[in-house]
Each structure stands twice: as structure tokens, then as C-alpha cells.
LUMDRENTOR-546944 format. One record per residue (C-alpha): residue in three letters; x, y, z. Coordinates in steps of 0.25 Angstrom, whole numbers, padded with zeros to 4 digits, always signed. Layout:
LUMDRENTOR-546944
ALAXYZ...
end
This chain:
LUMDRENTOR-546944
MET-0207+0998+0571CYS-0212+0990+0585GLY-0206+0998+0598ILE-0205+1012+0592ARG-0208+1022+0604GLU-0215+1033+0595PRO-0225+1042+0604ASN-0229+1052+0593THR-0237+1043+0584LEU-0250+1037+0585SER-0248+1027+0573ASN-0246+1012+0577ILE-0231+1011+0571ASP-0230+0999+0580GLN-0240+0990+0571VAL-0238+0997+0556LYS-0229+1004+0549THR-0230+1014+0537THR-0221+1012+0525HIS-0227+1021+0515LEU-0237+1033+0515HIS-0243+1037+0501LEU-0252+1051+0503ASP-0260+1055+0492TRP-0265+1069+0495THR-0274+1081+0489ILE-0269+1094+0494SER-0281+1104+0498PHE-0275+1118+0499GLU-0290+1124+0501LYS-0292+1114+0512ASN-0277+1114+0518LEU-0279+1099+0518LEU-0272+1086+0512SER-0282+1073+0508GLY-0281+1061+0502HIS-0274+1047+0508ALA-0264+1042+0513ILE-0259+1027+0510LEU-0249+1020+0519ASP-0242+1007+0518LEU-0240+1001+0531ILE-0235+0988+0536SER-0239+0980+0550LEU-0227+0981+0560VAL-0236+0969+0568ASP-0245+0958+0566GLY-0259+0962+0567VAL-0259+0976+0565ASP-0274+0979+0563LYS-0274+0995+0563VAL-0264+1005+0558VAL-0265+1020+0567LEU-0259+1030+0560ASP-0255+1044+0564THR-0265+1056+0561SER-0266+1070+0563PHE-0280+1079+0559LEU-0282+1070+0547GLU-0294+1067+0541VAL-0295+1051+0538THR-0306+1048+0529LYS-0302+1033+0525ALA-0294+1022+0528THR-0290+1009+0519PHE-0282+0997+0521ASP-0278+0989+0509GLY-0289+0995+0501LYS-0300+0992+0511ASP-0306+1004+0521ALA-0301+1002+0535LYS-0307+1008+0548PHE-0300+1020+0555THR-0301+1028+0566MET-0296+1042+0570GLY-0291+1043+0586GLU-0291+1055+0594ARG-0281+1064+0592GLN-0270+1062+0600GLY-0265+1080+0600THR-0253+1080+0591PHE-0251+1066+0588GLY-0264+1067+0580SER-0276+1057+0579PRO-0271+1041+0577LEU-0279+1034+0565THR-0281+1019+0566VAL-0285+1012+0555THR-0289+0999+0558LEU-0286+0989+0547PRO-0295+0979+0541ASN-0287+0967+0543ALA-0277+0965+0553ILE-0263+0965+0547GLU-0258+0951+0553LYS-0243+0951+0550ALA-0232+0960+0552GLY-0226+0966+0540THR-0238+0967+0531SER-0239+0978+0523PHE-0254+0986+0520LYS-0258+1000+0516LEU-0269+1009+0521ARG-0274+1022+0515LEU-0280+1033+0524ASP-0288+1044+0516TYR-0287+1057+0524SER-0284+1074+0524THR-0278+1081+0533THR-0285+1093+0540GLU-0283+1108+0544LYS-0277+1103+0556CYS-0267+1096+0550THR-0253+1099+0557ALA-0244+1093+0546ILE-0247+1103+0533GLN-0247+1121+0533TYR-0256+1126+0524LEU-0250+1139+0517LYS-0261+1149+0512PRO-0255+1156+0501SER-0253+1168+0509GLN-0243+1161+0518THR-0234+1156+0505GLU-0223+1164+0498GLY-0234+1164+0485LYS-0246+1167+0493LYS-0252+1162+0482HIS-0254+1145+0484PRO-0256+1139+0496TYR-0244+1130+0502LEU-0245+1117+0513PHE-0232+1109+0518SER-0232+1099+0529GLN-0224+1095+0542CYS-0224+1082+0548GLU-0214+1083+0557PRO-0217+1078+0568ILE-0228+1072+0569HIS-0237+1079+0558ALA-0237+1069+0547ARG-0249+1063+0554ALA-0257+1076+0550LEU-0253+1073+0535ALA-0256+1059+0534PRO-0261+1048+0545CYS-0248+1040+0546GLN-0239+1033+0556ASP-0233+1047+0560SER-0219+1042+0566PRO-0205+1044+0562SER-0202+1032+0565ILE-0211+1026+0553LYS-0204+1029+0541LEU-0211+1029+0527THR-0210+1030+0512TYR-0221+1041+0507SER-0228+1045+0493ALA-0238+1055+0491ASP-0247+1061+0480VAL-0251+1075+0483THR-0261+1083+0474SER-0259+1097+0477PRO-0262+1112+0468LEU-0249+1115+0470GLN-0235+1108+0472VAL-0232+1097+0482VAL-0217+1093+0487MET-0218+1082+0499SER-0207+1076+0506ALA-0205+1065+0494LEU-0199+1064+0480HIS-0208+1071+0471THR-0214+1059+0460GLY-0225+1066+0451VAL-0234+1076+0448LYS-0247+1075+0441ASP-0258+1084+0439SER-0271+1080+0446GLY-0281+1091+0440ASN-0288+1104+0446GLY-0274+1110+0447GLN-0270+1099+0456LYS-0257+1089+0456THR-0252+1079+0461TYR-0238+1077+0466SER-0232+1063+0471PHE-0221+1060+0481GLU-0214+1049+0484GLN-0205+1047+0498ARG-0196+1035+0495THR-0186+1035+0509THR-0194+1032+0522ILE-0197+1044+0529PRO-0206+1047+0543SER-0221+1053+0541TYR-0215+1066+0545LEU-0207+1067+0535ILE-0219+1068+0525ALA-0220+1082+0519ILE-0229+1090+0510ALA-0228+1105+0504ALA-0238+1110+0493GLY-0240+1125+0487ASN-0234+1134+0477LEU-0218+1127+0476VAL-0209+1127+0467GLY-0194+1120+0466ARG-0181+1122+0462GLU-0169+1114+0462ILE-0159+1116+0471GLY-0150+1104+0469PRO-0150+1090+0464ARG-0159+1085+0473SER-0164+1095+0478THR-0177+1106+0475VAL-0183+1118+0483TRP-0198+1120+0484CYS-0205+1132+0488GLU-0214+1144+0483PRO-0208+1151+0471GLU-0206+1162+0479VAL-0195+1157+0487ILE-0189+1147+0476ASP-0176+1155+0473SER-0172+1159+0487ALA-0174+1145+0493ALA-0168+1138+0480TRP-0156+1146+0482GLU-0155+1145+0498PHE-0156+1130+0497THR-0144+1127+0487ASP-0135+1121+0495THR-0145+1110+0499GLU-0137+1100+0491LYS-0126+1103+0499PHE-0132+1099+0511ILE-0139+1084+0506ALA-0125+1081+0500THR-0118+1084+0513GLY-0128+1076+0521GLU-0125+1063+0511GLU-0110+1066+0514LEU-0112+1064+0529LEU-0123+1055+0527THR-0130+1044+0518PRO-0135+1049+0503TYR-0146+1057+0503GLU-0159+1048+0502TRP-0171+1055+0497GLY-0169+1060+0484ARG-0174+1074+0484TYR-0171+1085+0494ASP-0178+1097+0491LEU-0182+1109+0501LEU-0194+1114+0502VAL-0195+1129+0508LEU-0209+1129+0515PRO-0216+1142+0518PRO-0213+1151+0530SER-0223+1143+0540PHE-0214+1130+0538PRO-0210+1128+0554TYR-0198+1123+0553GLY-0183+1125+0546GLY-0186+1112+0537MET-0191+1099+0537GLU-0184+1088+0532ASN-0195+1082+0524PRO-0188+1073+0515CYS-0184+1077+0498LEU-0192+1089+0504THR-0184+1097+0515PHE-0195+1109+0520VAL-0189+1121+0524THR-0192+1134+0531PRO-0191+1147+0521THR-0183+1153+0532LEU-0171+1147+0527LEU-0172+1155+0515ALA-0162+1166+0521GLY-0158+1170+0508ASP-0143+1167+0513LYS-0141+1152+0514SER-0139+1154+0529ALA-0152+1145+0533VAL-0151+1133+0524ASP-0144+1124+0535VAL-0159+1120+0538VAL-0158+1112+0524ALA-0145+1105+0529HIS-0153+1100+0542GLU-0165+1096+0533ILE-0155+1088+0523ALA-0150+1084+0535HIS-0164+1076+0538SER-0163+1068+0526TRP-0155+1059+0534MET-0158+1061+0547GLY-0175+1061+0551ASN-0179+1057+0537LEU-0169+1045+0534VAL-0165+1041+0548THR-0180+1045+0556THR-0182+1046+0573GLU-0189+1035+0577SER-0199+1044+0584TRP-0199+1060+0588GLU-0194+1056+0601HIS-0179+1054+0594PHE-0182+1067+0583TRP-0167+1071+0587LEU-0162+1060+0578ASN-0169+1065+0566GLU-0165+1081+0571GLY-0153+1078+0580TRP-0145+1071+0568THR-0150+1081+0557VAL-0145+1094+0564PHE-0131+1085+0567VAL-0130+1081+0550GLU-0135+1095+0547ARG-0123+1101+0554LYS-0114+1091+0547ILE-0119+1095+0535THR-0119+1111+0537GLY-0104+1107+0543ARG-0100+1102+0530MET-0104+1112+0523HIS-0101+1124+0530GLY-0091+1119+0541GLU-0089+1114+0555ALA-0090+1128+0561GLU-0106+1128+0554ARG-0109+1115+0560GLN-0104+1119+0574PHE-0111+1134+0572SER-0124+1128+0567SER-0123+1117+0581ILE-0123+1129+0591ILE-0136+1136+0584GLY-0141+1121+0587TRP-0136+1122+0601LYS-0143+1134+0604ALA-0156+1131+0598LEU-0156+1118+0606LYS-0153+1126+0618GLU-0166+1135+0616SER-0174+1122+0613VAL-0170+1117+0626GLU-0173+1128+0633LEU-0186+1130+0628PHE-0190+1116+0633GLY-0183+1115+0644HIS-0170+1109+0648ASP-0178+1098+0655SER-0188+1095+0643PRO-0189+1081+0637ALA-0191+1090+0624THR-0176+1091+0626ARG-0173+1077+0625LEU-0169+1070+0612ASN-0175+1058+0612THR-0186+1063+0620ASP-0199+1059+0623LEU-0214+1062+0617THR-0223+1054+0621GLY-0235+1064+0620ILE-0227+1075+0614ASP-0228+1081+0600PRO-0215+1081+0594ASP-0218+1095+0589ASP-0217+1099+0605TYR-0203+1093+0606PHE-0198+1099+0593SER-0186+1108+0595SER-0169+1110+0593ILE-0168+1098+0603PRO-0167+1086+0593TYR-0161+1093+0583GLU-0150+1100+0591LYS-0149+1091+0604GLY-0148+1079+0595PHE-0138+1087+0585ASN-0130+1089+0598LEU-0129+1073+0601LEU-0125+1069+0588TYR-0113+1082+0589HIS-0109+1077+0602ILE-0109+1060+0599GLU-0102+1065+0587LYS-0089+1072+0595VAL-0089+1060+0604VAL-0087+1051+0595GLY-0076+1057+0587GLY-0081+1066+0577PRO-0086+1068+0564LYS-0078+1057+0560ILE-0084+1048+0568PHE-0100+1053+0567GLU-0101+1056+0554PRO-0101+1040+0550TYR-0109+1038+0562MET-0119+1048+0556LYS-0120+1041+0541ALA-0121+1028+0547HIS-0134+1033+0556VAL-0143+1036+0543GLU-0138+1022+0537LYS-0142+1015+0550PHE-0156+1022+0551ALA-0159+1025+0536SER-0175+1025+0532LYS-0176+1021+0549THR-0181+1027+0561VAL-0170+1028+0573ASN-0173+1033+0589THR-0162+1036+0598GLU-0159+1023+0603GLN-0155+1018+0590TRP-0148+1029+0585LYS-0139+1028+0597ALA-0137+1013+0596TYR-0133+1015+0581LEU-0123+1025+0585TYR-0116+1017+0594GLU-0116+1005+0584PHE-0112+1013+0575MET-0100+1020+0583GLU-0096+1006+0589LYS-0096+0999+0575THR-0088+1011+0569TYR-0078+1017+0579GLY-0079+1005+0590GLN-0079+1007+0605GLU-0071+1020+0606VAL-0082+1028+0600VAL-0093+1021+0606ASP-0087+1025+0621LYS-0086+1039+0616LEU-0101+1038+0613ASN-0103+1032+0627THR-0099+1044+0634ILE-0112+1052+0628ASP-0123+1052+0638PHE-0133+1048+0626GLU-0146+1048+0636LEU-0143+1062+0642TRP-0142+1067+0626LEU-0153+1060+0622ARG-0164+1061+0635GLY-0157+1072+0641THR-0167+1085+0642GLY-0159+1098+0638MET-0147+1102+0632PRO-0137+1091+0628PRO-0129+1087+0638VAL-0116+1091+0631ASP-0110+1105+0626PRO-0107+1101+0611GLN-0097+1113+0612PHE-0100+1118+0596ASP-0087+1126+0589THR-0092+1139+0591THR-0082+1145+0580LEU-0094+1151+0572ALA-0102+1154+0585ASP-0093+1162+0591ALA-0093+1176+0585CYS-0108+1175+0586TYR-0106+1174+0600LYS-0097+1185+0603LEU-0106+1193+0596ALA-0118+1189+0605ASP-0108+1192+0617LYS-0106+1206+0612TRP-0121+1209+0612ASP-0123+1204+0625LYS-0114+1212+0630ALA-0117+1225+0624ARG-0130+1225+0633GLU-0120+1228+0644ASP-0111+1238+0637LYS-0120+1243+0627ASP-0110+1244+0615LEU-0117+1242+0603LYS-0105+1250+0594GLN-0099+1237+0595PHE-0109+1230+0585SER-0109+1229+0571PRO-0115+1223+0560ILE-0102+1218+0557ASP-0103+1209+0568VAL-0111+1199+0561SER-0107+1203+0547THR-0101+1189+0546PHE-0110+1181+0553THR-0119+1170+0547ALA-0133+1169+0550THR-0130+1157+0558GLN-0120+1166+0566LYS-0130+1177+0567ILE-0139+1166+0573VAL-0128+1160+0584PHE-0127+1176+0588LEU-0141+1179+0591GLU-0143+1166+0598ARG-0131+1169+0607MET-0139+1182+0610THR-0152+1175+0613ASP-0144+1166+0623MET-0141+1179+0631ASP-0149+1190+0639SER-0159+1196+0630LEU-0151+1209+0622PRO-0157+1224+0626HIS-0165+1230+0614ALA-0155+1239+0612LEU-0145+1229+0608LEU-0155+1220+0599ASN-0158+1233+0591LYS-0144+1235+0590MET-0140+1221+0585ASP-0151+1222+0575GLU-0147+1235+0569LEU-0132+1229+0567TYR-0135+1214+0563GLN-0150+1217+0556LEU-0155+1204+0563THR-0169+1208+0561THR-0169+1208+0546VAL-0161+1195+0543ARG-0166+1184+0536ASN-0162+1173+0541ALA-0172+1167+0549ASP-0162+1161+0559VAL-0155+1174+0562ARG-0168+1181+0562PHE-0174+1171+0573ARG-0163+1172+0583TRP-0164+1188+0582GLN-0178+1189+0585GLN-0176+1178+0594LEU-0165+1187+0602CYS-0176+1200+0601LEU-0187+1192+0608GLN-0178+1187+0619ALA-0176+1202+0622SER-0190+1207+0619TYR-0185+1215+0609GLU-0199+1219+0603ARG-0194+1225+0591ILE-0192+1213+0585TYR-0206+1207+0586PRO-0213+1210+0573GLU-0199+1205+0567VAL-0202+1192+0573VAL-0217+1193+0571LYS-0213+1192+0557PHE-0203+1181+0557VAL-0213+1171+0565THR-0224+1175+0554GLU-0214+1174+0542GLN-0210+1159+0545GLY-0216+1148+0553ARG-0202+1141+0556MET-0203+1137+0570LYS-0190+1138+0575PHE-0192+1153+0572VAL-0206+1156+0574ARG-0207+1147+0588PRO-0197+1152+0597LEU-0199+1167+0592TYR-0213+1167+0596ARG-0208+1162+0609LEU-0201+1173+0610LEU-0209+1183+0605TYR-0220+1178+0616LYS-0211+1177+0627ALA-0206+1193+0623LYS-0211+1205+0629ASN-0223+1210+0622GLY-0223+1199+0612SER-0234+1188+0617ASP-0244+1193+0611LEU-0236+1197+0597ALA-0233+1181+0598ARG-0246+1176+0600ASP-0252+1186+0590THR-0242+1183+0581TYR-0243+1170+0580MET-0258+1169+0580LYS-0259+1178+0567HIS-0251+1169+0561ARG-0254+1156+0566ASP-0258+1150+0553PHE-0245+1153+0547TYR-0237+1142+0555HIS-0236+1129+0552PRO-0245+1121+0562ILE-0233+1115+0570ALA-0229+1128+0571GLY-0241+1135+0576GLN-0243+1124+0587LEU-0228+1127+0593ILE-0230+1142+0592GLU-0243+1141+0598LYS-0237+1134+0611ASP-0223+1143+0612ILE-0233+1155+0614GLY-0244+1150+0622ILE-0255+1149+0612LYS-0258+1135+0614GLN-0253+1126+0624
end
């Protein structure tokens, strides 16, 4: 563990390593907190260890016990978003490296906990019961339990959670027993090593329904029918991932459809992927997000980035595998089409940060920087484009796909940094294919790709077969601002378009000068875009309208950003509304009125976006 560069932890990972974490919690929905204890199984990495330093954030620690004896502990001064170091002084120094020992910490979370969102009954679908869910990525596990909150530390975990409502976790459910007073204790085990950010919990009025041989969908009873129908292809996604890579290791692949305030499209918590209800489009047009989260079962969960400075190794690889899966299931043209959409998202992120921003590097420096501040499409899409480019350069899928599998086998249950990734890429290609392929690799400017700012140095030249009709229609509307011939348009224009094609059409329009309001009005009249159910189409339409300060859309924007809290949608829409004519006060007033609806992570970032907090 020595020698790892890890600027986002306060723990002494160079001296001790956690191998297992046991959590014993009681949930209080009345007080909005978890209380209980954590037991850490640790191993010394050097001789003479006399203290353990752990990451915490807004935790109330009351007692520390070392091998059954009370131990002194101090809570250090808070260091911004990185939290407070908890230093436990060991009664006796551990003389030799490689010595195993246990540490127990009695504690509770507090009202400032950033890892958990508590929902009142009124914020749920059923309106009768409270609900909680966690989100620990990137550095919020320290607000859930005292731990070494770094992806470089991979551990197993177990949990016993006492609650009046059903509990689910990112682990295998091993039992439940009555605890009296209307409470039950739910037990879990995660037997495959994971980083702390993948520890996850949810509790509420949850029901489960089997949707495959190793999959159950969990959600509130009110949405179980639609959720179970929407995700019936889950097993196909898993099986395709196994064909491409290695056998699925985690036993179960369950899905939890969260309440609307969940800030992400999905979170790849092992054994239990969390997904946004915005995926319930009613036509399966948004379920490819599940392919992304399933791909994380190998890329991120099994093979994990060493630190958040190498986050692209989680996400770039996952997008690459996700598109391989959807390409196998829907055809290569669909994979190319998805890549075009990703390229557009990448451009928007680069423009938001600025082409010279260090946030646009794949392998960047996070010294003193909250990884949440750099969260964007860049590690996902720039990372994907690097792997896509390498595949093309070395000779296509026949050469590259065996390497994908070998990458997983090489780094399974380990962590990896960018240099180790590159070294093994070369090692595999030379050993398997010889100097000819190595010479091809040498034509790639890896330094520019990995540490250069801005857009990728190579145009990917994706196949535009499915996009051409979208581009053609967008060009027609663009020209219509001059010739004003609106009779050339009709509902037939988009009658054969998939949801994805509608997205690309609208994205193309957002790259052009803002349309006159009369044209936007006609477009909506013909294509019924304001009433569409697919969240991605709805988002792009509202984006196009806001760019033109089309005030008729403002009430719809307010409705959209207050009925779901997915950051992919709410952050850009709040920014655009804030900048639009007569929109700044509406943006701020809307946010302040609904502030408690948003997840703490989303709220902090929206406030920065619209100038409420700097």
C-alpha cells in the first residue's frame, strides 16, 4: 500500500489497511440518523504502528475499543469536504508489519450527513412511510462510517441493520429476525472485496419482484408493475457482459428504483444497482443505463481505480463495455449512435469547464479538490474515446476484445492506476501479437490523451448512419428561420424516429443559433415535444427552448426540475433558466422552495451553479 498517491483521504493508508468492515446499525426515522457501531478488521503494513487514522465526516463518535480494551481517540479539525480525521491511539504499538487486529467504534451519524438522504412520507410515491437511501461515491462513505475512505482500500463487509421498514444493501441478504417493537434486524454479507464508496443502504416501504434468474427489482409498491416490465431485459445485459469479459462474480444483480430525488442515472452498488425513476419511460427507451451499471460489475467494482485521479479507468472502461453490450444486442449502428451522443455530452462538459481546465484531463491532479467538483462526462466519454481509438489503431475488436478480458483477469479484486493500465496494455499486446501491434500503439500520443486538456486529440469519425436523418431534419429547421416555410414540416418527420434519434435531432438544434419562438411553437405543435415522457428527450427540448428564452417552456422546466433530482437534468436546466431572459429569479426561487427535495450532493452543486453559494 506504500507509495500510493491519494490526495482525497485523511487516513493513514500507508500504515494500516482495512480488510473487513462490520456495521451494526439501528435506523431512526424520527431523528434521521443511524446509530450503532463499526468493527474494522485491520492489518499493519509497517512495523511499529501506534495509531489508526480514519476518515469521518459529521460523525458523532462516542467510544473506541482496541482488541476489547478502551482506546483514546481524538477528532481532528474539519478539513472542508474531506471531513475530520479520527485518530485512535493504540494502547500498545503493533511491532510487526502483517499483524491483524480489530478496532470497534461506537458512533452515530448526524443531521449534517452527506451520505444519506432521508425522505418524508410526502416525498415518496406512496406518501405513507419515510424512506432513506445512501450515496457514497466519491468520498461520502466517511459520513456513513469511520473508514479508510479511499478506492485504494478494498474490503469485504457485513451488516446487521435494525429498522421498522424493509432494508436492502449492496450485499447478499443473509437473514432477517424480529427484534420487537415493530422492528426487524436485516443481515447482509458482501464477500467480494469492494472500495468503501460501494457500501450502500436503502430502507422504506419496499417490495421485490423477480425479473430474472439472478435479479429482483425493488421499489415502492406503487411502481412495481412498471419497473418490473421496464427491466425485463436485465439478464440479457448480464449474459452479454459475461460473453465479453468473465463470469459475473457477485451472485445477485438486483435493481432498486429510487424515489425521484436520487441524483444520478444509476449507481453501480454491487448486488443492488440503484437507478433513477426517470428510466421508467414506459417503452424501455431509457434502460440502456442498466447496461452501463452492469458493465461496472467488472469495470469499477471488480477492477477499481486506485484513486479518484484515475476515475476514467472506472468510467471510460464502463462506457466502452456498455456500448459493446448494446452493440451486441442492438447492432453496431446503435453503438456508433450512442457514441455520437456521448461526444456531444463531452463537448458540453469541456465547454462548461473551459478547454484549458485541468478538470478536462483524464488523469488529473486532485490535490485539495473535492472529486465531486470535477464530476462530468469527461472521464466517461474522453475515456471511452481513448479506448475506442486504441481498438481502431491496433486492428479492431478481434485484437482488442481478448485484451479487455485479460485486463479484467489481471486486475480483478485489485486497484489500478493509469501507468499500470498502460504498462499492461503494452505487455499484453507484445506477448499476444508481437512487435507489429506494439509499433501501432506507439503511434498514439498517450501523454496528450491522458494529461492534455480539452477535447480528444483525434476525431473519432463515428458512423452517422442513424444520425443522418436527424441532422437533415435539424438543417431544415435551421434554414426555415430564413425562408419561413413551415408547411414543409409535419408529424411524419419524426414518426419513425427512436427516442435516441429525437435526442440527436434536438442536440443538433442546440448547437445552432437559437430558433425564433414562432418556429419553436410550430415544432412543438407538430412533434408534441413538451408532453413527451422520455426524460432525455424532454430535457433536450427544454434545453433548446431555454437557450432561446422561450418563456412558454418555463413552467414545464420548473415542473421537471422539481419532480426529479437527477443531476444530469436538473443542473443544466437550472443553469440555463438562470441565464435565460426573466429566468434568474425563477431559478433561485424554485430551488429555494424545493431545496429539501434534492440530495445533499446535488443541492451543493446547484447552489454553485446559480450563484446561491460560492
